[in-house]
N, C-alpha and C positions, 0 to 999 in steps of 0.2 A: 440869132443872136441872142443872149439873155445875161444882164447882169445879176452878179451872184456877190451881199456883203461880204460873204467869207471869203473871198479870193481875194479883200484888200491887204496889201501890205502888213507886217511887222509892225505893231504899234509901239513905238519906243521910250513911253513917257514926254520923260526933262529930258533926254538925250534926243529928243526930237527939231529937226533943223539943226543939227551943231555939227560940225564936222569932226572927225576923226580926232586930232591935234584938241579942239575943243574940249571932246568927250573922254580923253587920257587927262588933260591938266584939271577936270572938275571932276570928274569920279574915278579915280587913280585907282583904287582896290576894287572895284565893280569892273571898271575896264579890265585889268588884268584877269578876273577869275573869267570872265566873258572870250578873254585871251584865251585861255588856259583849257574853255570847253566847259566849262560847268556850267549847270544853268543858272541864266542869269535873268533874271527880271529890267531887263535893262530899262535905266532909266525910270522902273517902277513897271514898263511896261508888260508886257505879253513873253512867257515862255515860248520858246519854241515849240514844244510841247501841242499849247494851247493853238498856236496859226495852225498845225496840222489838225488839230481837235476839231476847228470852224473850215478848214476848208477843202481836207479829204473829201467829205460829206456831200456836200455838190456836185462834185468829181466824178462821186461814185453811182451817185443818181442818173445823172446827165450821161454817164458810160451806159448805163440799162435801158434809157430808152434806144439805144441805137438802132439804124438796122445792122442785120446781119453784114461785113465785112465794110462797117461806116468809120468814120473816123472823128472825133471827137478834141477837138483844136481849143485850149484853155488859157485863156492871156493874164497873167498876174505878173506880180514882182518878182523876183532872182529869190530872194529871202523864203517867201510864201513860198514857190514853185522848189525851192528846198528841202522845204520843210513835207511836200508832200512827198516827192520822190522816194525820202527816205523812209516814211510810213506807211506808203504803197510796196515800195520793194520790204520791208519788215525789216526794217534796220533800224539798229538800235538809236536813239535819239544821241549818243554822243559821237557816231557816225556819220551824222548827217553833214558834218562841215566836209566830208570827205568830196564832196562835190565844187567847193569850190564855189565861187561869184559865178553868176549868169552871166551874160556878156549883153547889154541892149540887142534887140531885135534877135535875139536866138534863142533858139529850144531846144526842148529834151523830146525824145520819142520814147516809147514804152510799148511793149507788145506783151501780148501773151508767152508765159514758159510755163515749164512741167511745171511748177507749183507754184503758180501765182504769177506774179507781173517780171517782167524781162526790161532792163534799161538797153534800146539798141541803140540809144544816141544822146550824146551828153554836151552843151553849149555847141551847139552844129549851127549852122550858118554865116561866122567869120572865124577869123583870126582870132584865137583867143587874144585880149587885150585886158590891161592890168581893171579890172575890178573892183570898186569900193568895198572896202574891208579885206582887200588882200593885203595890205601893207601892215599886219598885224603882225 
């Protein structure tokens, strides 16, 4: 097992520790822009693309070290995983929210495709449950 700082959750600045109701009340314009899918530094924190910039390289480096037919397991937070999936699948950042939230203790599976990575499973392991952030 290896720990990597790049796999930490998105830094949300002044939004850290607040509920969605508190964020909506204190930062209504910023929260509305985030809800519309605009690139927002939530609470002055990181953009989703910046999260992908720090999270994808250690995953690819670990993948390169795998033996043939090896399996890489990456454990992180749902938002970080969503940015990694979007980047690895070559999607535009405006489309990354299409994955929705990742339920606790669930996983996604990527595999090789004809032109890069393919999404084989998403939010697997449990029945979909409401995820923080899906109430927007």
